[in-house]
Structures are given as structure tokens and as C-alpha cells.
Biotite code that builds the C-alpha atoms (Angstrom):
import biotite.structure as struc

atoms = struc.array([
    struc.Atom([235.128, 175.628, -0.201], chain_id="A", res_id=1, res_name="UNK", atom_name="CA", element="C"),
    struc.Atom([235.329, 179.592, 1.000], chain_id="A", res_id=2, res_name="UNK", atom_name="CA", element="C"),
    struc.Atom([233.471, 182.236, -0.850], chain_id="A", res_id=3, res_name="UNK", atom_name="CA", element="C"),
    struc.Atom([234.108, 185.737, 0.436], chain_id="A", res_id=4, res_name="UNK", atom_name="CA", element="C"),
    struc.Atom([232.177, 188.728, -0.336], chain_id="A", res_id=5, res_name="UNK", atom_name="CA", element="C"),
    struc.Atom([233.391, 192.244, -0.301], chain_id="A", res_id=6, res_name="UNK", atom_name="CA", element="C"),
    struc.Atom([232.545, 195.683, -1.475], chain_id="A", res_id=7, res_name="UNK", atom_name="CA", element="C"),
    struc.Atom([229.326, 196.525, 0.253], chain_id="A", res_id=8, res_name="UNK", atom_name="CA", element="C"),
    struc.Atom([228.795, 199.667, 2.339], chain_id="A", res_id=9, res_name="UNK", atom_name="CA", element="C"),
    struc.Atom([226.869, 202.911, 2.743], chain_id="A", res_id=10, res_name="UNK", atom_name="CA", element="C"),
    struc.Atom([225.625, 204.783, -0.698], chain_id="A", res_id=11, res_name="UNK", atom_name="CA", element="C"),
    struc.Atom([223.349, 207.346, -1.530], chain_id="A", res_id=12, res_name="UNK", atom_name="CA", element="C"),
    struc.Atom([220.370, 206.434, -3.572], chain_id="A", res_id=13, res_name="UNK", atom_name="CA", element="C"),
    struc.Atom([221.438, 206.791, -7.213], chain_id="A", res_id=14, res_name="UNK", atom_name="CA", element="C"),
    struc.Atom([225.011, 205.412, -6.512], chain_id="A", res_id=15, res_name="UNK", atom_name="CA", element="C"),
    struc.Atom([226.920, 202.742, -7.463], chain_id="A", res_id=16, res_name="UNK", atom_name="CA", element="C"),
    struc.Atom([228.813, 199.883, -5.766], chain_id="A", res_id=17, res_name="UNK", atom_name="CA", element="C"),
    struc.Atom([231.001, 196.861, -7.106], chain_id="A", res_id=18, res_name="UNK", atom_name="CA", element="C"),
    struc.Atom([230.845, 193.877, -5.221], chain_id="A", res_id=19, res_name="UNK", atom_name="CA", element="C"),
    struc.Atom([233.255, 191.122, -5.144], chain_id="A", res_id=20, res_name="UNK", atom_name="CA", element="C"),
    struc.Atom([233.471, 187.227, -4.304], chain_id="A", res_id=21, res_name="UNK", atom_name="CA", element="C"),
    struc.Atom([236.673, 185.546, -4.096], chain_id="A", res_id=22, res_name="UNK", atom_name="CA", element="C"),
    struc.Atom([236.508, 181.791, -4.234], chain_id="A", res_id=23, res_name="UNK", atom_name="CA", element="C"),
    struc.Atom([238.710, 179.400, -3.306], chain_id="A", res_id=24, res_name="UNK", atom_name="CA", element="C"),
    struc.Atom([238.839, 175.484, -2.478], chain_id="A", res_id=25, res_name="UNK", atom_name="CA", element="C"),
    struc.Atom([237.257, 174.290, -5.561], chain_id="A", res_id=26, res_name="UNK", atom_name="CA", element="C"),
    struc.Atom([237.904, 174.464, -9.237], chain_id="A", res_id=27, res_name="UNK", atom_name="CA", element="C"),
    struc.Atom([236.153, 177.866, -9.648], chain_id="A", res_id=28, res_name="UNK", atom_name="CA", element="C"),
    struc.Atom([236.301, 178.116, -13.498], chain_id="A", res_id=29, res_name="UNK", atom_name="CA", element="C"),
    struc.Atom([233.984, 174.917, -13.759], chain_id="A", res_id=30, res_name="UNK", atom_name="CA", element="C"),
    struc.Atom([231.082, 176.533, -11.929], chain_id="A", res_id=31, res_name="UNK", atom_name="CA", element="C"),
    struc.Atom([228.605, 178.894, -12.536], chain_id="A", res_id=32, res_name="UNK", atom_name="CA", element="C"),
    struc.Atom([227.814, 181.355, -9.855], chain_id="A", res_id=33, res_name="UNK", atom_name="CA", element="C"),
    struc.Atom([225.013, 183.070, -8.620], chain_id="A", res_id=34, res_name="UNK", atom_name="CA", element="C"),
    struc.Atom([224.327, 186.233, -6.463], chain_id="A", res_id=35, res_name="UNK", atom_name="CA", element="C"),
    struc.Atom([221.250, 186.473, -3.848], chain_id="A", res_id=36, res_name="UNK", atom_name="CA", element="C"),
    struc.Atom([220.328, 189.042, -1.488], chain_id="A", res_id=37, res_name="UNK", atom_name="CA", element="C"),
    struc.Atom([218.303, 189.071, 1.754], chain_id="A", res_id=38, res_name="UNK", atom_name="CA", element="C"),
    struc.Atom([216.851, 192.163, 2.995], chain_id="A", res_id=39, res_name="UNK", atom_name="CA", element="C"),
    struc.Atom([215.959, 192.410, 6.702], chain_id="A", res_id=40, res_name="UNK", atom_name="CA", element="C"),
    struc.Atom([213.065, 190.399, 7.449], chain_id="A", res_id=41, res_name="UNK", atom_name="CA", element="C"),
    struc.Atom([212.477, 189.338, 4.093], chain_id="A", res_id=42, res_name="UNK", atom_name="CA", element="C"),
    struc.Atom([213.382, 185.795, 2.242], chain_id="A", res_id=43, res_name="UNK", atom_name="CA", element="C"),
    struc.Atom([216.236, 185.065, -0.054], chain_id="A", res_id=44, res_name="UNK", atom_name="CA", element="C"),
    struc.Atom([216.110, 186.972, -3.412], chain_id="A", res_id=45, res_name="UNK", atom_name="CA", element="C"),
    struc.Atom([218.169, 185.470, -6.423], chain_id="A", res_id=46, res_name="UNK", atom_name="CA", element="C"),
    struc.Atom([219.582, 188.464, -8.489], chain_id="A", res_id=47, res_name="UNK", atom_name="CA", element="C"),
    struc.Atom([221.783, 186.757, -10.919], chain_id="A", res_id=48, res_name="UNK", atom_name="CA", element="C"),
    struc.Atom([223.652, 183.681, -12.587], chain_id="A", res_id=49, res_name="UNK", atom_name="CA", element="C"),
    struc.Atom([226.897, 183.607, -14.569], chain_id="A", res_id=50, res_name="UNK", atom_name="CA", element="C"),
    struc.Atom([227.729, 180.540, -16.318], chain_id="A", res_id=51, res_name="UNK", atom_name="CA", element="C"),
    struc.Atom([231.267, 178.917, -15.719], chain_id="A", res_id=52, res_name="UNK", atom_name="CA", element="C"),
    struc.Atom([232.702, 180.285, -18.935], chain_id="A", res_id=53, res_name="UNK", atom_name="CA", element="C"),
    struc.Atom([231.324, 183.952, -18.004], chain_id="A", res_id=54, res_name="UNK", atom_name="CA", element="C"),
    struc.Atom([229.636, 184.103, -21.207], chain_id="A", res_id=55, res_name="UNK", atom_name="CA", element="C"),
    struc.Atom([225.781, 183.558, -20.167], chain_id="A", res_id=56, res_name="UNK", atom_name="CA", element="C"),
    struc.Atom([224.437, 185.766, -17.818], chain_id="A", res_id=57, res_name="UNK", atom_name="CA", element="C"),
    struc.Atom([220.866, 185.986, -16.048], chain_id="A", res_id=58, res_name="UNK", atom_name="CA", element="C"),
    struc.Atom([219.336, 188.547, -14.236], chain_id="A", res_id=59, res_name="UNK", atom_name="CA", element="C"),
    struc.Atom([216.349, 188.767, -12.047], chain_id="A", res_id=60, res_name="UNK", atom_name="CA", element="C"),
    struc.Atom([213.523, 191.229, -13.432], chain_id="A", res_id=61, res_name="UNK", atom_name="CA", element="C"),
    struc.Atom([213.836, 193.370, -10.270], chain_id="A", res_id=62, res_name="UNK", atom_name="CA", element="C"),
    struc.Atom([217.272, 194.357, -10.856], chain_id="A", res_id=63, res_name="UNK", atom_name="CA", element="C"),
    struc.Atom([217.730, 194.087, -14.539], chain_id="A", res_id=64, res_name="UNK", atom_name="CA", element="C"),
    struc.Atom([219.245, 196.842, -16.253], chain_id="A", res_id=65, res_name="UNK", atom_name="CA", element="C"),
    struc.Atom([220.650, 197.845, -13.055], chain_id="A", res_id=66, res_name="UNK", atom_name="CA", element="C"),
    struc.Atom([223.043, 195.267, -12.264], chain_id="A", res_id=67, res_name="UNK", atom_name="CA", element="C"),
    struc.Atom([225.821, 193.692, -14.251], chain_id="A", res_id=68, res_name="UNK", atom_name="CA", element="C"),
    struc.Atom([227.712, 190.441, -13.298], chain_id="A", res_id=69, res_name="UNK", atom_name="CA", element="C"),
    struc.Atom([231.052, 189.472, -14.395], chain_id="A", res_id=70, res_name="UNK", atom_name="CA", element="C"),
    struc.Atom([233.897, 187.088, -13.631], chain_id="A", res_id=71, res_name="UNK", atom_name="CA", element="C"),
    struc.Atom([237.715, 186.637, -13.713], chain_id="A", res_id=72, res_name="UNK", atom_name="CA", element="C"),
    struc.Atom([238.326, 183.124, -13.739], chain_id="A", res_id=73, res_name="UNK", atom_name="CA", element="C"),
    struc.Atom([242.078, 183.723, -13.262], chain_id="A", res_id=74, res_name="UNK", atom_name="CA", element="C"),
    struc.Atom([241.565, 185.497, -10.240], chain_id="A", res_id=75, res_name="UNK", atom_name="CA", element="C"),
    struc.Atom([238.905, 183.048, -9.074], chain_id="A", res_id=76, res_name="UNK", atom_name="CA", element="C"),
    struc.Atom([236.506, 186.235, -8.397], chain_id="A", res_id=77, res_name="UNK", atom_name="CA", element="C"),
    struc.Atom([232.785, 186.971, -9.498], chain_id="A", res_id=78, res_name="UNK", atom_name="CA", element="C"),
    struc.Atom([231.451, 190.428, -9.474], chain_id="A", res_id=79, res_name="UNK", atom_name="CA", element="C"),
    struc.Atom([228.334, 192.381, -9.040], chain_id="A", res_id=80, res_name="UNK", atom_name="CA", element="C"),
    struc.Atom([228.367, 195.823, -10.594], chain_id="A", res_id=81, res_name="UNK", atom_name="CA", element="C"),
    struc.Atom([225.275, 197.548, -9.446], chain_id="A", res_id=82, res_name="UNK", atom_name="CA", element="C"),
    struc.Atom([224.270, 201.011, -10.428], chain_id="A", res_id=83, res_name="UNK", atom_name="CA", element="C"),
    struc.Atom([221.175, 203.523, -9.834], chain_id="A", res_id=84, res_name="UNK", atom_name="CA", element="C"),
    struc.Atom([221.044, 202.103, -6.528], chain_id="A", res_id=85, res_name="UNK", atom_name="CA", element="C"),
    struc.Atom([217.603, 202.478, -4.531], chain_id="A", res_id=86, res_name="UNK", atom_name="CA", element="C"),
    struc.Atom([216.676, 202.081, -0.855], chain_id="A", res_id=87, res_name="UNK", atom_name="CA", element="C"),
    struc.Atom([214.914, 198.975, -1.313], chain_id="A", res_id=88, res_name="UNK", atom_name="CA", element="C"),
    struc.Atom([218.377, 197.332, -2.562], chain_id="A", res_id=89, res_name="UNK", atom_name="CA", element="C"),
    struc.Atom([219.368, 197.513, 1.167], chain_id="A", res_id=90, res_name="UNK", atom_name="CA", element="C"),
    struc.Atom([220.273, 193.972, 2.046], chain_id="A", res_id=91, res_name="UNK", atom_name="CA", element="C"),
    struc.Atom([222.840, 191.537, 2.818], chain_id="A", res_id=92, res_name="UNK", atom_name="CA", element="C"),
    struc.Atom([224.220, 190.426, -0.754], chain_id="A", res_id=93, res_name="UNK", atom_name="CA", element="C"),
    struc.Atom([225.848, 186.616, -1.068], chain_id="A", res_id=94, res_name="UNK", atom_name="CA", element="C"),
    struc.Atom([227.668, 185.024, -3.696], chain_id="A", res_id=95, res_name="UNK", atom_name="CA", element="C"),
    struc.Atom([226.830, 181.085, -3.957], chain_id="A", res_id=96, res_name="UNK", atom_name="CA", element="C"),
    struc.Atom([227.522, 178.179, -5.973], chain_id="A", res_id=97, res_name="UNK", atom_name="CA", element="C"),
    struc.Atom([224.687, 175.923, -7.441], chain_id="A", res_id=98, res_name="UNK", atom_name="CA", element="C"),
    struc.Atom([226.009, 173.242, -5.090], chain_id="A", res_id=99, res_name="UNK", atom_name="CA", element="C"),
    struc.Atom([224.835, 175.252, -2.212], chain_id="A", res_id=100, res_name="UNK", atom_name="CA", element="C"),
    struc.Atom([227.953, 176.762, -0.942], chain_id="A", res_id=101, res_name="UNK", atom_name="CA", element="C"),
    struc.Atom([227.565, 180.254, 0.351], chain_id="A", res_id=102, res_name="UNK", atom_name="CA", element="C"),
    struc.Atom([229.653, 183.130, 1.278], chain_id="A", res_id=103, res_name="UNK", atom_name="CA", element="C"),
    struc.Atom([229.021, 185.270, 4.632], chain_id="A", res_id=104, res_name="UNK", atom_name="CA", element="C"),
    struc.Atom([227.610, 188.163, 2.691], chain_id="A", res_id=105, res_name="UNK", atom_name="CA", element="C"),
    struc.Atom([228.286, 191.713, 2.391], chain_id="A", res_id=106, res_name="UNK", atom_name="CA", element="C"),
    struc.Atom([226.056, 194.547, 3.731], chain_id="A", res_id=107, res_name="UNK", atom_name="CA", element="C"),
    struc.Atom([224.632, 196.947, 1.344], chain_id="A", res_id=108, res_name="UNK", atom_name="CA", element="C"),
    struc.Atom([222.691, 199.820, 2.843], chain_id="A", res_id=109, res_name="UNK", atom_name="CA", element="C"),
    struc.Atom([221.191, 202.856, 0.184], chain_id="A", res_id=110, res_name="UNK", atom_name="CA", element="C"),
    struc.Atom([220.421, 205.608, 2.249], chain_id="A", res_id=111, res_name="UNK", atom_name="CA", element="C"),
    struc.Atom([220.494, 209.460, 1.944], chain_id="A", res_id=112, res_name="UNK", atom_name="CA", element="C"),
])
């Protein structure tokens, strides 16, 4: 199993980013996927889950309305669109399977 996140970077407050997570090594279309983040010195925070078929999505209250999760099973990729970013969104963002497979993360820094 391999999960490779991309799309992080430095963005100003109020800006947007789209993260992606390319999956390989398993039948991607059969697995729900999650996004989590970890800010420096803090624990993991679950952000979103998307079911295997992409029909059902779930969001943490802390980010609801500012993020959208989506997937493209033909491309074995899950996305996290983030908008209205705040400094407190600064963190390392990971995608993962519910089986406990994780990517290496992509850093998002929100700063002016």
C-alpha cells in the first residue's frame, strides 16, 4: 500500500489549497478514505471521511463548510479542497485508509 499526498504549501489567510492523495497497491475503489492533520505539538485531528463510492462524506465540525473531500476512483486519488484557510489550519495533512495505512503527509502553512 502506498499513499502519496501532494498540494501543500504556503498560503495566505483566506486562501485556498487543494490537496491530493494518490493511492496504489490496493483496490482503492473498495476503501473509504480519511484525511487527518497534525499541527506541531498537537495530536492527530480527523478532518473528513469519504466512502468507497464517494457518495457519503463526513466532516469535522472544526472544518465543516471550509473543506470538501472528493475522490476519483478511476485515478485512484482522493482530494481535499480547502478554502478560507486560517493560521490555525497550519499542519501536516495526511490521507489514510481505515485499515491504518498512511501517507507521508503534506505540509500546509497558512501565514501572511
